[in-house]
N, C-alpha and C positions, 0 to 999 in steps of 0.2 A: 288959323283955319279951323273952323268948327267941324268936329267929326260928324259923319252921317249917323243916322239912327242905327244902321247895321253895324258900323264900326263901334259905336258906343255899347251896343249889346255884346259884341265880340269882346271888347275890353272888360266888360263886367263879367264875362264868362271865364276868363283866364284862371281865377282861383279854383273854379270847379274843375277845369282841365288838369291843373296840377294835382288836385286831390285824387282824381281818377287815375293818375299815372304814377302814384307813389311806388317806390321799389323798396325792398325786394317783394316779389309777388309770392303769395301763397300758391302752391301748385294746385290747390283745389278751387281757386278763383277763376272766374271767367276772364279771358284775355280779349279785349276789344281791339280790333284793327280798323281804324278809320282811314280809308284809302280809296283805291279805284275798284273795289270789289275783290273777288277771288275766283280763280278757276277751280270750281268745286270738284271737277273730275281729276284734279292733279293727284297722282298716286301717293305722294308724300303727305297730302292733306286729307286723304280719305279717313273719315271717322273723327277728325279733329274739329270739324265745324258744327257748332251747335245751331246757329241761325245766321242767315244773310238778310240784311235789310237795306233796301235801295232808297237813297234820298235824292237821286239824280233823274229818275224817270227812264233810265236806260236798262233797267234790270240789274240784278246783282252780280252777274258774271263779269269777270275782269276782261276787258277788251284792250287793256293797256299793258298789263304785265306787272306793274309796280306793286299793286295790292297783293298779288300772289307771291311776289318776291318778299314783301314785308312779312307775310304770314309764314313763309318758309324760314326766314331769318329768325323770327320769334320761336318757331318750333325747334330750330337747331340750337338757339341760345338757351332755351329752357326745356331740355329733353325729358325732364321728369313730369311734364304736364300730362295729366290723364286725357284720354280722348274726349272729344265733345266739349272742349273748353273755349274754342274760338268763336267770338261774336264778330261777324264781319259787317261793318257799316260802310256802305258805299257812299262816299261824300264827294268824290271826284270822278269825272267822266272819262270816256275813252281817250280824250285829248290830254288827260292828266291834270286838268284844271278843275278846281272846286270853288265853291262860294262860301263865304262866311255864314250865309244863311243855312246852307246844307250842314255845315259843321255844328252850328248852334242847334239845329233841329235834331241832329244825331245825338248830341250830348243831352239834350232835353229828353229824347226818347229813352236813352240809357237810364236817366234818373227816374223816369216814370214807369218803365217797363218792369215786369215781374222779374226779369233777369237782373236788372240793376238793383231792384229792391232787395233781392236776396243777398246782395253783396254786403249790405251794411247793417 
């Protein structure tokens, strides 16, 4: 079976995904959360969020809960991270489903944005 153009682009993107997720993280780096958005008013995330970018068309607020949970886990797992280090990229909607295109666009945005350019 021949992969679709979207699948081929996704397969070609995996090396970049791994490069962007190397561990351990420097506490001064930006931490990107690619998920269902985030509840920006959550008291444990106040001051932690640098920017929210929506790739779904629903707006950046989390209407699913998973993205907020992921951000809270990251904050708990890396307590020394200074405030304003989370970059929230909403690639999955309220139903918890995302598309390869949303993920690819988000990764491309990270590469080309001033936030991503400062990383490397």
